[in-house]
C-alpha positions, -999 to +999 in steps of 0.1 A: -184+062-384-166+067-418-150+038-437-115+054-431-122+056-394-133+020-393-102+008-411-078+028-388-096+016-357-094-019-369-057-016-376-050-002-341-071-029-325-054-057-345-018-046-344-018-037-307-042-065-296-062-036-283-090-042-258-114-014-249-142-016-223-172+007-220-166+026-252-201+040-251-190+063-223-172+083-250-201+088-274-234+089-254-229+124-239-250+150-257-238+180-237-201+178-244-174+155-231-137+160-221-118+127-222-086+125-201-061+097-202-028+088-186+002+092-209+030+066-212+042+066-249+038+084-282+014+057-295-011+067-268-021+095-292-032+072-322-047+046-299-070+072-282-077+091-314-089+059-331-117+057-305-130+093-308-162+099-327-164+122-358-162+160-352-139+154-322-109+174-312-076+165-296-059+190-273-022+186-274+007+206-260+031+223-284+058+198-278+034+169-286+019+183-318+016+155-344+030+155-379+010+164-410+010+127-421-004+117-387-031+144-389-041+132-424-044+096-411-068+108-384-086+133-405-118+130-385-101+145-354-092+182-352-058+187-334-054+219-315-021+230-300-021+249-268+003+263-243-007+242-213+000+270-188-020+298-205-057+298-196-067+318-227-056+290-250-084+268-236-112+291-248-116+270-280-121+240-257-150+256-239-167+266-272-163+231-286-178+215-255-207+239-254-216+227-289-218+192-276-185+180-290-160+155-277-124+166-268-095+145-256-065+156-235-035+141-218-032+158-184+003+143-180+025+163-203+055+141-194+050+104-201+051+082-170+058+045-173+060+034-136+023+032-129+020+065-110+012+098-125+037+126-135+029+163-132-009+167-139-022+199-156-056+209-143-058+241-164-086+229-187-108+220-156-117+257-153-128+258-189-149+227-185-166+240-154-180+269-174-199+245-196-225+217-192-199+191-203-188+161-183-154+145-178-146+109-188-114+094-173-095+066-190-066+044-181-044+029-208-020+001-201+005-017-222+018+012-242+047+017-217+063-013-233+064+003-268+096+016-282+082+051-282+079+051-244+102+068-219+137+054-217+141+064-180+137+027-169+147-006-185+113-020-195+109-048-220+102-032-254+079-044-283+068-029-316+032-040-310+026-046-273-008-057-261-028-027-249-061-022-231-082+008-221-107+012-193-132+040-196-150+053-165-186+066-165-189+104-170-183+126-140-192+163-134-161+185-136-155+190-099-129+164-092-091+169-097-078+151-128-052+134-106-080+118-086-100+108-117-070+091-133-064+073-100-099+060-100-095+048-136-063+030-128-080+012-099-110+002-121-086-011-147-069-036-124-098-045-102-110-082-103-080-094-122-073-128-107-054-139-077-019-135-062-004-165-080-017-153-113-004-118-107+030-133-100+030-152-132+019-122-152+046-099-140+072-126-146+060-129-182+063-091-186+097-085-171+113-119-180+111-151-160+149-151-156+151-117-140+166-117-105+139-101-083+146-113-047+176-116-025+181-118+013+208-115+039+216-152+038+229-148+002+199-164-016+190-148-049+158-158-068+144-151-103+107-153-111+112-188-125+131-200-094+102-186-073+077-206-094+098-238-093+106-238-056+071-227-046+055-255-067+079-281-052+073-270-017+035-265-022+031-301-035+046-314-003+025-291+019-006-301+000-001-337+012-006-327+048-033-300+043-066-295+025-077-269-001-089-237+014-074-247+048-059-219+069-023-229+075-001-211+101+031-196+089+058-184+112+087-172+091+111-142+091+114-116+063+134-138+039+134-156+006+122-187+025+093-168+039+083-156+004+085-191-010+064-206+018+038-179+012+035-186-025+037-223-021+005-220-001-010-197-027-002-220-056-022-248-040-051-228-027-041-230+010-047-198+030-015-186+049-022-172+084+009-151+091+016-154+128+034-127+149+061-147+166+069-118+189+035-118+206+042-149+228+028-184+231-005-174+248-016-150+221-004-173+193-024-202+207-055-179+209-049-169+173-047-206+162-079-214+181-097-184+165-085-194+129-089-231+135-052-235+126-041-271+129-006-268+112+022-242+115+050-241+090+083-227+104+121-233+102+144-249+127+172-225+119+149-195+124+135-208+157+169-213+171+184-180+159+153-160+171+153-177+205+118-191+201+125-227+211+106-226+244+076-208+228+074-233+199+074-262+223+044-246+240+027-241+206+034-278+198+011-289+225-019-274+207-010-275+170+012-295+146+046-278+141+061-286+108+097-277+100+105-269+064+140-285+067+123-319+072+107-316+037+141-319+021+141-357+028+107-360+011+116-342-021+128-367-047+141-364-082+107-366-097+094-338-075+123-316-087+117-325-123+080-318-121+087-284-104+113-275-131+089-283-160+059-266-143+080-234-138+079-229-176+041-229-175+034-216-139-001-204-148-012-240-153-017-242-116-046-218-121-065-242-143-062-269-116-070-248-085-083-213-095-087-190-066-112-162-075-105-125-068-130-125-040-116-157-023-096-154+009-059-148+002-044-144+037-053-141+074-034-115+093-036-106+130-038-070+142-008-057+163-026-061+196-011-028+209-043-019+226-058-054+233-060-090+220-051-094+183-080-100+159-079-122+129-083-101+097-094-119+065-082-103+033-091-114-002-069-115-034-088-085-047-083-066-014-045-070-017-041-065-054-063-034-055-044-019-026-012-025-045-026-005-075-039+022-051-004+025-037+012+026-072-011+055-081+007+076-055+042+061-050+062+054-082+077+019-085+099+012-115+120-018-126+152+000-119+144+005-082+159-016-054+136-020-024+151-027+010+125-046+031+132-049+068+095-051+079+082-083+093+061-103+068+034-111+095+024-074+096+002-059+068+027-031+062+055-056+057+034-080+036+017-055+012+042-026+010+074-044+017+069-078+000+041-079-025+043-043-039+079-046-052+076-082-063+044-076-084+059-044-099+090-059-113+112-043-086+142-060-071+137-065-033+163-074-007+150-089+026+166-084+060+151-104+089+153-078+117+144-041+116+162-036+149+197-038+133+201+000+135+238+000+124+237-028+099+207-017+079+221+017+068+253-001+057+232-026+038+213+002+021+245+016+008+259-018-003+228-028-024+222+008-035+187+008-022+163+034-037+132+027-016+129+021+022+098+016+043+096+016+081+079+029+112+089+060+131+108+040+157+129+022+131+135+052+109+146+073+139+171+045+149+185+043+113+187+081+111+208+084+143+231+055+135+238+060+098+266+078+080+251+105+057+265+086+027+246+054+035+213+067+022+227+086-008+208+064-033+174+065-016+147+084-035+116+073-015+112+067+022+078+058+035+067+058+072+036+040+085+021+019+114+027+048+139+028+085+139+059+101+124+075+124+150+087+158+140+122+152+152+125+121+130+112+140+100+137+169+107+166+145+112+162+129+078+158+162+060+188+179+076+212+149+078+203+131+045+183+156+025+154+131+023+118+139+031+098+110+046+064+103+031+041+095+060+012+072+053-018+058+072-036+026+072-050-004+091-046-042+088-083-042+079-076-020+049-049-043+034-034-019+049-029+015+032-056+042+032-037+074+027-001+085+020+019+116+011+037+115-022+058+137-045+027+154-060+008+159-028+028+162+004+021+181+036+040+177+068+020+167+100-005+149+078-007+114+065-015+125+030-046+122+009-068+091+006-059+066-021-081+062-052-114+044-047-117+051-009-149+067+003-150+082+038-173+097+064-166+117+095-189+111+125-189+133+155-176+120+188-191+133+221-166+153+240-141+157+211-143+191+195-116+187+169-123+162+141-145+132+142-145+094+140-133+081+105-153+055+086-140+042+053-153+021+025-135+007-006-122-023-025-093-028-001-115-032+030-113-067+046-139-095+043-143-095+080-128-107+113-124-143+124-141-149+157-137-176+183-162-204+175-171-188+142-162-219+121-133-200+104-157-177+085-152-140+086-179-115+098-180-078+095-185-058+128-217-039+130-218-001+131-242+027+125-233+031+088-237-005+078-214-036+073-196-022+042-182+006+062-151+001+085-149+020+117-112+029+119-114+040+156-093+071+147-103+107+152-092+127+121-094+161+106-095+165+068-086+199+053-099+216+021-074+198-002-082+164+013-051+160+035-058+138+066-045+146+100-047+120+128-058+135+161-057+103+179-075+070+186-109+071+202-095+046+228-065+069+233-086+097+249-091+101+286-118+120+304-101+143+329-121+168+349-150+164+324-128+171+294-115+147+267-077+147+266-057+131+238-031+107+251-012+111+218-012+149+225+005+143+258+031+121+242+038+149+217+044+173+245+069+149+261+086+144+227+089+182+223+105+186+258+128+155+256+132+148+219+160+122+223+140+098+244+109+076+240+076+083+257+042+067+261+011+076+281-015+052+296-046+058+316-046+046+353-074+044+378-076+074+401-098+071+432-106+108+432-108+118+395-117+084+381-090+085+355-055+100+354-026+100+331+007+083+336+037+091+314+064+064+310+097+078+296+132+065+290+146+098+304+158+088+338+156+123+355+123+134+340+101+156+361+066+171+358+080+206+361+097+205+327+064+194+311+045+221+329+069+248+317+063+238+281+026+235+285+024+270+299+047+283+271+025+270+243-007+279+260-022+244+265-045+233+292-030+219+324-052+189+319-024+177+295+000+175+325+002+138+335-003+131+372+026+107+373+059+105+354+077+072+356+112+065+342+117+031+326+147+014+309+128+009+277+093+013+263+078-021+253+073-024+216+056-050+194+071-067+164+066-037+141+080-011+164+046+002+177+043+008+215+026-021+232+003-003+255-011-035+270+023-046+281+031-011+293+000-008+314+009-042+330+044-030+336+032+002+353+006-015+374+033-040+386 
């Protein structure tokens, strides 16, 4: 390295407080290396150029070509201008790589400052594949806060922001640049502390006084107010609990629920978010499984939600603590300590430092097919899943997120609560997703730009809303259950909005795949997020697709089991404990889009053939699109198993279904043996069909 290069690199490292890891990945390749990096500001060019070895070249688009002074400053780097869309312009790149050189390129021609990636140019990939060169992906953070970054969102600006670069090991040129950059983003943020520390960092970036949370009771909170109130509440809760104790939390989607969650996080207590819609019996079982001795809740909430009788039953087995009672225990000194501590909130980390691999939260599965299971998620599980999501769905500081999902569900916690809060996005909480008329009006009032929900909820909002109510929405995400075609069509035709369907599981923190602006295909749940490995295993009797196993940084620590001492254990399977058996049968196409065929448990063996219950539900939805339908398996003395369709259409008959089955050429095995009309299909707290309750209803 020449003296000039050393001086320039030292200047960049000093002025931008630049940190670079694994720099050797750029220089140790003897057969050529193409370096790709995300692009957020004009200073990305000098930062990356300062790291390149001598006799390197920098491929830039015509509109990005640097000035003569800039090129003189980085004289050891050759700058080559290209038309990004013309393949012939990349011939020089192939020659340079064949000679063992290093070349750098920004695949994002348009700078993106929201964490996701803009339009990615894969044109040079074909040139690299003709050589023996490798591809090295980098992720640069911090430059989005420079004055040369995009002005599309109101980020804090600095002349010399702190920057850092993560460099991945070399990869053969067979993976899309989009996926390589996503892997680099995930590696950059992996293992970076705990939830409380992440909250403190984002407040420091966007300003501690920025209003970031509001709810339907009129409460508004800035980051500093969240610190202060969480620390005051946490200090009181710490007097009746122990460090690392699992503490039950039964709160609605509200500012109070958020403060309770972070009060426990600040003092290293583990919140167990309880599904208050599941009934006293299941809640007591959950408390026994998690060895939960204390449940935090609110008198006002219990009364409004009609949970008084259930809470009285719970009180016989666990200690119910009402947050309103803490007001009498909070004195002037507590308030003063909380106020002072809110100016140095990260000081809590020095007293009680939760590590990335420590348990952050205990969630319970929906129980739609059986008893709920306690899922243990670490800080790293949740924080990595947030970055995986941001690699696909853009979140910027000018967005307004309307969160109506219950906080006790992984979808509501990670996507609806933590994702906006830890991205500097203002979020408005509404306690009930069933307010089909009020929620569209609320979206219009607050000018919401992002909304997440299940198919059931989105269908209800779509039917009730005025077309103007959703005029500010730019992103709508569906999850937790399959998105029906009539719901998708309704939103496109009435509001001009395409819904991005995703897929996940509580055990995956929860998101595994999602459609997005760059990759979107109807009838699928999108492509897998960065850092997720998968295997498809065959299932006897099922010809289309196979059983999905996944592995990644967002996969849970394990399940809590009754009598397990509150310690998680991973279920055993044929691939090993690091692999999670999703229980879903999927098909993955050549571009990586995932199509859910059904649950393994949601197949029935009829006349020796495996029939998808979800497929039968889809047939009913096609015949009667304005009604709800669910299929369960009932015992048949002759056939062993038969299908029973429950529908809210009161005059439904098998003949209508048979006509449709014949018209589309399906097997008559998809015709249910019984069709029963019901007033409503039982749902759980997140709008998914409660098949256990439905089976009980039909049998009765």
